[in-house]
N, C-alpha and C positions, 0 to 999 in steps of 0.2 A: 482434557476433563473441562465439559462445560459448566456453568458457574451458576445454570439453573436449568431445570430440568426439561426433557426436551417435550414440547406437543405433539400431535397425531402426527406423526410421520414429519418427511422431508417439506421445506420450505421453497421453493426456488426464490433465489437470492435478486430484488429488484436492480436497477440500476441504483439506488441510494444506499441499498443494505451491502453491494458491490464494491460501491465509491469508500464507505464507513469501510468494509475489512481491507479493503487496501490500504487505508492508512494505518492502521493497526498491525498488517503484514511489513510496514516499511519504516514509519516511524518507531523508531526503538528508543528504550532508555538509555543514560549512558552504559549502563552494563550490558546494553545492546539484547536484553530480555524484551519480549512484546511488554506491553503495557497489557493489567489488566481493565476488564470493565468498571472494578468496582475504584480504580484507582481513576481512571477517564472522568465516571460518573461522579465521581466524588469533586473532584475539580469543575468538571461543567456547572453542577450545585452553587459551589459556591462564588465560578463565574455571573452564575443568572441569578442565584439567589430563590430558583425555583426547583421546584422537586423532579430532580434525575436521578433515577434509580439503577443500581448494574442490570438489572431485569430488564427495566427498559432500554437501554444500552445494549442489552442481548439481540433484544427483539428488534430493535433498527438492522444490527448486524448479522441478523439471520433475515430478514424480511417479513418476519411475522408482524412489525408494527411497520408501516411506510409514510406516516405523516407528522413528522416531528413540528415545533412551532421554528420559527426564525431564529429567535432568543435561541432556542437547544441545536441549533445545525451553527450559528456565531460561534456559539462556547465549542463546539468540537473541533470547529475550523482555528480558532484562537489556540487548542488543546493544543493540537496537530502544527502548528504555524503554519496553515495553508489557507490561503484568501478562502472567506465566503464564497464566492464563484465556483470554485469546486465543486458545489453542490446546486448552487441555482442557474450556472452558465452551461450549458453541453459544451459550447467547444473553448471555455477556457479550462474546464473540466477535463476533457480531454488532454488539452497542453500539460495540465496540473500531472493527471496522471501520468503521463509520459516523465514527466521530472524526476518523480516518484519512484519510478520504475528504475530509472537512473541511477538512483539513489541508493538505491534497494541493490544492485547487481554491484557499486562502489563498495558496499560494505562487506565485500568478500578479500579478505586481502592481498590475493591475486588480481583478480581483475583490477584491486585499486593501483599497484603497482606497476602493472601493464599501462594504463590510463597514463600513470605521471612520467612514466618514463617514456612514453609517448609525446609528450608536448612540445621537445626541443626536435622532434623529426622536420625533416622537409614534405611536404605537398606528397611528393613522390615517395617520399620514405612511409609515409603512413599509406597511400598507395599500396605498397607493398603488402605492408603489415595487414592491413586489411585482406587482401587476396590470400596471404597465409590463413587466415583465421576463416576466412571461408573456406579453403580445400581441405585445412583442418577439421571445420562442421562438417562438410558432407561426412569424409572417414568415418567420424565420431557417430553421425546419423547413421550411417551404412554399417557399423558395430552391433548400433542398439536393435538392429531390426532382426525380426527371428528369421532364422532360417525355414525359406520354402520348402 
């Protein structure tokens, strides 16, 4: 359920909107639920002392607004505990996005358990596990494809 009404149809998410959305999807509250626009906007408003509403944040997330102030982006970076470069530097932003994707995957208890068990494996053991994962992924992908 959106926190604000939608405007005239869908808007293509910009790079900025996609990055902000990735933060919401990946960085979660301690109860593993997503932060709301209202929670994040309040924290950013308190951090900057400037106007920062839930509607404004929703507009940034959906690409309806795409020119926030540097202070607003720094407040978002601080809230989600990522370096401000996530928003300002393409190369660093891409690296941080990869780390966020890994963190998102590790939220899954099964993935986390496998990763922790793999820590003590030899390089050869890791190669074997990687090969098994590739075989299983191909099999699962074939099963998901609709029959021709």
